[in-house]
N, C-alpha and C positions, 0 to 999 in steps of 0.2 A: 504494500500500500504506500502510495506517495501522497504528500500533503502540500497544499499551497495555502498559506495564511495571508489574508488581506487585511491590513490595518489602515488607519487614516489619521491625518494630522492637520494642524492649524485650526480648522473648523469642521463641524459635522456637516452632513448633507452634501458631501463632495461627489457622491455617486459610487461609493464602494460596492454597492449591490450590483450596479450595471457593470462595473469593472470586473467583479468576480464572475458574473454571468457571461460576459463577453469572452473572458479567458476560458471559461468552461466550454463554451460553444466551439471555440477554436480547437481545443483539445479533443472534443467529441468529433470534430471534423477530421481529425487524424485517425479515428477509430478507437479512441479510448473510452472506457465507461466512466462517466463522471458523476459524482454526487456532491452535495453542498450542505454545509452547516452554517446557521446564523447564531452568533453569540451576542446577547444583549446584556449589558451590565445592570439594567434596572432590576428592582426588587419585586416587581410584579411577576407572578408565576407565569402568566401568559398575557397576551394583549387584549383579552376579551373585555375587560372593564376599563380600558384606557380611552380617553377622550379623543375623538377624531380631530379636534382642533390642535391638540398637542402632538398626537402620535401619527395622524393620518389614517389610512385605511387599515381595518382589521381583516387580514386575509385568512380564509378558512381552508384548511387541508381536508382531504377526503375522510380522515379519521375523526374529524370534528375539532381539531386543535385550532384555536383562534390565535393567530400569530402575526408576526411582522410582515409588512408588505414585500420585503425583499425576498421572502420565500416564494412569493408569486412570480417575481422576476426569474428566480432559478427554475421554477417549473415551466414557465413559458419559453425561456431561452433553451433549456436543455431537454425538454420533453420528458421529464421525470415526475414521479409522484412521491412527495416527501411525507414524513410522518412526524408525530409529536416529538420524537427524539431528535429531530433535526433542528429544533428550536431550543437553544440552551440559554436560560436566563439566570441571573443571580438568585432571583426568587425561587426558581425551581431547584437549583443546586443546594441552596441553604435549607430549603424545605426538606429535601431528601436526606441531607446530612443530619439535620436535627431529628428527623424521624428515626434514622438509623441509631443515633445516640440514645434516644428514648427507648429503642428496642434492645439496647444492650450490645449492639454490634461492636462497639469499640472497647468492650471489656474493662470499663472503668477508667480508661485513659482520659487525660485532659484533651478535649477536642479543640483543635486549632486550625487556622487558615492553612498552615503548613505543618504536617503533610496531609491532613485529613480532607480539607476542602479541595486543595490542588490535586490530590490523588483521585478524588471523585470526579473532578472535571476531566482529568486525563483519561480515566476509564470511560466516561461518557463519550468523549471524542472518538476514542479507538473503537468502541463498540458500535457507535452510530455510523462511522465511516464504512463499516462492512455490510450495512443493511442494503439489500437489493431494492433499488428504487425504480425498477421496471425493465432493466436491461442486463441483469446478472450482477455478480459481485463486482463492485466498483474497482477501478484501477487507481483513480485519483480522487481525493476529497479536497474541495475548496472550502476553507473556513473563513468567514467574514467576521471580524471582531467589531461590533458596533461601538459608537462613541468615538472619542478622540484619544490618541496615545497620551499618557500622562494623567488621565482622569483617575481620581482616587477609587471610584466605584468599580473600575475595571482591572485593578491591580492583580486580583487573584486569577483572572483569566490570562493576562499577559505573562504572569509568573508560570502558570501551568504550561503555556505554549513554549516558554523559554526552556523549561525542563524537558519537554518532549523533543525539542530541537537539539538539545544537548545529548539526550539519550540515543538519538538516531539521526545525526546531522545529514546523512546522505539521502534521507527520505523527505526532507523538508525544504521548502522554498518560501521566502518572504517577499511579499509585494506591498509596498507602502504607497498610499495615495495621498498626495499633498497638493496644496494650493500655491500657485505662483501669483502673487498679488500684482495686478496691473495698475500702474500709476503713470499717467501721461504716455501710454503706449509702451512703457518699459516694464518687463517682468521682474519684479523684485524677488530674490531668492532667499533672503534672510529668514522669513517664516518657515520655509521648507528646511533650511539648515537647522533651525531650532527644533523643528518637529523630529527630524532624524536624530538629533542629540537626545531628545526625550526617549525615543525608541531604543537607542543604544544604552541609555541608563538602565533600562529594565532587562538588558542582556540580549536584545535582538538586533542583529545587523541586517538591514534589508539587502536582498539580492537585486531587487528591481524597484525603481521609483517611478510611479505614474504621476506626471505633472499636469494637474488641471490648470487651465488658463483661458482667458478670453482671446488672447492673440498668440500667434506663433512665437515661441521663445527662440532667441538667437542661439547660434552655436557657442558664442561667448558665455551666455547665461547657463547653458547646459554644461559647459566645461567647468564653470565655477561650482555648480551643484555636485558634479562628479568629484572634483578635487576636495571640497569641504565635507562631503558626505561619504567619501571613500567608496563610491560606486562607479563602475565603468560607465562612460558616456553611452556606450552601446546598450547598456541596460537601463537607460533613462528613457521612458516612453512618454511621448507627447500626447496629451489628451486635451486638445483644443476644443472649445465649445462647438457642437454641431447641431444642425436643425432637427435631428431625430436621433433617438437612442439606438435605432437600428443601423446607424452609420458607425457606431462605436466599434463593433467587431471588425468591420472592414478596415477602419483606421488602425486598429491593433494588428490586424493581419498584414497590412502594408509594412509595419515595423517589425514583423517576425517575432513577436513576443512569444508565440507558441513554440517556435523552434528553440528559442533561447531558454524557455522554461524546461522543456523536456531534456535539453542538453544539461542544464543544471541538475536535474533529477536523475541523470544517468539513463534516460530512456531514449531510444533511437527509432526513427521511423520504420526502418526495415524490420523491426521486431513487433510492430503494431499490426493489428488486424486491418485488413484492407477491404473486406467485403462490404458492399453497399455504402461506401464512403464517398461523398461528393469530392470533386477534385479541388475546388476552391470555395472559400467562404461566400463568394458572390452567388453561388448556386443556392445558398440558403437564404441570404438576405439580399435579394435583388430588388431593392426598393425602387419603384418607378420615380424618375426625377421630377415628373409633373403629371397632373391629371388634366384631361380636357374638360371635365365636369366637376363641380363642387356643390356640396349641400351644407346647409347650416343645421346642426343638431342642438336643440335646446336641452340643457340638462338642468332640471328643476330640483334643487336639493336644499338641504338644511345646513350644509357645511361648505358652501361653495367658495368661501374665503380661504379655505385650505383645500386646494384641488387634489392633493394627495389622498384625501378622504375618498375619492372616487377613482383611484389610479387604475384598478382593474377594468372599470367601465371604459376609461379612455383607451386602454390597451385593446379591449374587445372591439371598440369602434375602429381603431387602427387596423386590426386584423381583418375586419369585415370590409373596410374601405379598400384595402388592397385587393381583396377577393372580388369585390363588385366593380372596381376600377373607377372610383370616385373619391375626391378629396372631401373628407368630413371635417368641418370646422365647428368645434364645440362652442356653444354660447351659454355661458354660465348664468343661471337665473336663480337668485336667492328667493326662497319661498316667502320670505317675510317682507319683500319689497312692497311699496305702495302700488295700487292698482294701475295707475297710469304708466309707471316704469315697467311693470310686468307686461302690459299689453304692447308696449313699444318693442320689447325684446321678443315676445311671442310671435308678433307679426313678421319678424325676420326669420322665423324658423321653418324649415322644410319638414322637420320631424321633431318629436319631443320624447325625451326619456325621463321618467320619474324613478330615481334609484332608491336604494334602501336607506334606512335611518330608524331612529327610535325617538319616542316622546311626542308630546302634543304640539310643540312649537312648529308653526308653519303648515300644519296639516290642513287647516281650513283653506288656505291659499292653494294647496295642492289639489284639494277636492274641486275647487273652482276652476283651476287650470285643466284638470281632467275633463270636467264638463265642457269647457270651452273647446278643447281639442276634439271632443266627441261631436259637438254641434257644428264645428267648422271643418270637419273631415281632415284633420291634421294627423298624419301617421304617428302613433304613440305606442311606446313600450313602457310598461310599469314593472319594476323589479322589487320584490319583497314588500316593503312599505308601499311602493307604487302599485303593486298588485292589490293590496288592501284598500288603497284609495280608490282605484278603479272599480273594485267590487262594491264599495259603498255607493259610488255614483250609480251603478247599475241597479242595486237593490232599492235605491230611493225612488225609482220609477214605480215600484210597488209599495214601498213603505217609506214615506218621506222623512221620518225621524230616525231611521236606523243609523247606528253609530258603532264605532269600535270602543271597547273598554279603555284602550290605551289613550284615546283622544278625549277623555273625560276627566276634569279636575276633581269633581265629586260625583260619585255614582248616583245617578238618577234612576231609580227602579222603573220609572214610567217609560223610559226610552228602550226600545228593542235593540239588542246587541247582535251585530253580525260577526264580530271577533271578540273572543274572551282570552284572558291570560291563562297560560298553561305552562308546561315544562318547555325548556329551551330545546328547540330542534336544530341541531347543528351537525354539519358534516354531510357526507354523501348518502343519499337515499333515493330509492326508486320513485319517480314522479307518478302522479295519478291525476285523474280528471279534475279533482278539486284544487289542484295547484295552478289552474289556468282560469282566466276570464277573458272574454273577447272573441274575436273572429278568426284566430289563427293559432295553431300549435304545431310542434314538430311531429311529423307523421311517423313515429317509431314506437315500437313496444319495448318494454323493459329497459328504458333509458334511465340512467341515474344522473342526478345533478346535486350540487352542494347547497345546503340550506343554512340559514342563520336567522331564526325568528322565535319569539316567545308567545305571540298572540296568534290564535288559531280560529278558523272559521267555525261557527257553531254548527251543531248537527243539523243536517238536512237543509241548511240555508243555501248551500251551493246549488241545490236543485232549482231553487227560484232564480238565482243569479245567472246560472249557466244555461239552463234548459229553456227558460221562458223569456226572461228579459233580454238576454243578449241577442237571441234570434229576432226579437221584435224591434230592437232599437239600433243595432249596429250592423245589420246585414248589408247595408248600402255603404258602409264606411270602408275606405281603401285598406286600412290596417289600424286596429285599435285593440290591443291585447296586453295582458299582464301575466306575470309568472311569480309564484310565491318564492321560488328558489333564486339563486344567483348564477345565471348562466355565464357571467363574465369570468367566474373563477375557473371554468372549463374551456375558455377560449385560448387558442394558441396560434402562433405563426403557422400558416399553412393548414390549420384546422380551426377556422373561425366559428364562433357560436352561430348556429343557424338563426337564432332569434335576432341577433344584430344584423346578420346578412339580409334577412327578410325586410327589416326596417329600412336599411339603406337602399335596397332594391326599389322599394315603393317610393322613398324620398327622392331617388334619382329620377323617377318618372315625372 
């Protein structure tokens, strides 16, 4: 087993996840079986209860784990299916260590960060790296360490990785992502130098530096980084801002980072499997330079000020747009805008998506928007909360006061409920008729999709909504449908979600 650890410095949010995913894709292109682990230093056990404003999207794995959005990047780029074990947080590690201590596992010893926590982390990494993620036992495991090097809360993870690299140096490779600060068109290298210094303080010397920058760094600037950080200039990878994340693997490919990494790890192309391996990365990410047609897709949400809250929706739109051959321009519509501003934005949309969310805020506006798209025959897709919004719109043709328990501040027993609170349904499940509303669905049997919702439709209410009302009121609509599950989590490059594809096909017309 070979390991590639990806760390970050200067600031967070530099794109370590895209860097890790792109490197993984290039190695997969050589015939290697690649897996990925995300390490997060926060003390939350998982991301399930974290605010979208602070954390962004909660990505759901097939086994129901609510996790960081970077695991979605790994699955989409690498075509793999990850598990709960592939998300390692401080909260999870300390929870497991404390439970072990309470169970007498440490036989009365004083439990400490070293060796008990670090040994537990090392064991978790080694065991997780061997899990089959869909293509056999992995050859390479890419480990992304969240946060910024030098952060106090991540010290136990960097120490664990240092120990692993010391124990088996030939199996490890370190990639450090750092920011070159652009001032007056000049790339300043001092923050990167300081970042590498922090990394070396914890005992890790990077083999490669990925330099994020707005403009192309000069040879002189790269030479300075190489000299001050003791990294060969050939191993300094330029990561200049690009218009699309799908260009990143191509830019890395041009700089031969994959060849350099396998050389560092002692792996050689002639030893790799060659069956069904594309010749170049362009065969995987052949992004059209431009489209002849464009459409505006309104995204009506509750967290639109933090667009990472809907990252998988954006990716699913991208996948579908390349499949359909149309440029999709997202128009962000905050559900709590005043009516005039809402209508200005809605009138610019060729189609509308109402994505998932929790809570009462903005739901009345969403109901009104769904009614508007129904009346004006605007193609509409509702996801999770959006599905429940559209179901309420349909049901109100029969029962005008019907509501969801989630949308009520105080329970009014006189109001009939369409959705009530129940157990959390999360992870991959087989879809059924009650998971749809509207005039279109995927024409397949035994299809599984990923769910994440707590409020469920009441018994037999679906019969009214789906069998009677929908046929009467939306048969003439070009496309108006909702799904209780999250199809965006199963969308991938070359295999777009059929629900997004259908929406863009109708919008294109």
